[in-house]
N, C-alpha and C positions, 0 to 999 in steps of 0.2 A: 551485539544488541540482544539477540535471542537468548544468549546465556544470562545476560543481565535480567531479562524478564523472568527466566526460570529461577534465578537465585533470589529475586525480590519477593515481596509479599503479595504481588498482584494475583498470582495463582491461588494463594491461600484466602484472599479476601473476595474474589469474584468467581462465580461459577462460569467458567468459559472453556472453550476448546481452542487451543492455539495451533494454527496451521501455518507452517512456513513453506513458502514456495521457492526460496533461495534463487530469486531472479525471476525471469519470465516464466509464467506458470505453464505447466504441462496440462494435457487434457485430463489426466486422472485427478489432479488437484482440483481443477474446475468442476469435475463430476462429483467429487467428494463434497464440495460446497453446495452444489445443486441438490445432492441427496440430503444433506443436513437441512437445507431449506425446506425440502418436501416433507421431511420427518418432523421438523420443529420450526415452522414458519414464523413463530412469535419470537424466536431468538435472533437478535440482531447480528448481522455479519459486518465486520468493520475491517477496512484495509488500512494498514499502517505501513507506510513506505517512505522512501526518500522523496524530498521535494527537489527533484531535478527532472530533466526530460525523460530519463529512463524510468524513474519512479512513476511519473504520470502515464507513460506508455504502458507500463505493467498494470497500473490501475485500470486503464481503458480496456486492456485485454481481458482482465477479470470481469469488468463491467459488461462487456459484450455477451458473456454467457451467464452472468449473475447480476441482473439489473437492480436487485435489492441491496447490493453492496454499497456501503457508505464510506467516504473518505474520512480518516481521522489523521490530522496532522496539520502542518503549516499550509497557509494559503498565501497567495501573492501579496495581499494587503498587509500581511504580518511581516513579510521580509523586505518590503520596499524601503523601510527606514534603516535597515542594517548597513553598516559601513562596508565598502567594497572588499576590504580585507577579511571580512567574516565568512566569505564564500570561496570555494575553490573556483579557479577560472574554468570556463566552459571550453571544452575541446572543440575542434572542427566537427567531430562526430556528434557531440552534444548539440551544437548549434544546428546541424542539419536535421537531427531528430526533432528538436524544438520547432523548427520551421515546418516540418511535415505534420506536426500536431496542430498547428494553427489553422 
């Protein structure tokens, strides 16, 4: 997905800084976002991640240190009408993580 964003016209049409955490964010990535916010608080910071328990957990981890961060992506109301075969089955680990988030 990251390569698709780089090859598309998004970076040419919008002034943005694209940060990829490649999974759960480390402290330095979160500090970078904090510094960017202190330097340019008017620039929105947006999280684009998977709509699964891990994606939500990653967003919540970012949100704990970057409360101005906003979610961009699907929400539950948008996926409720999807047929079951449109999604990957949740593993036991996914289900346990989902339960811990509720």
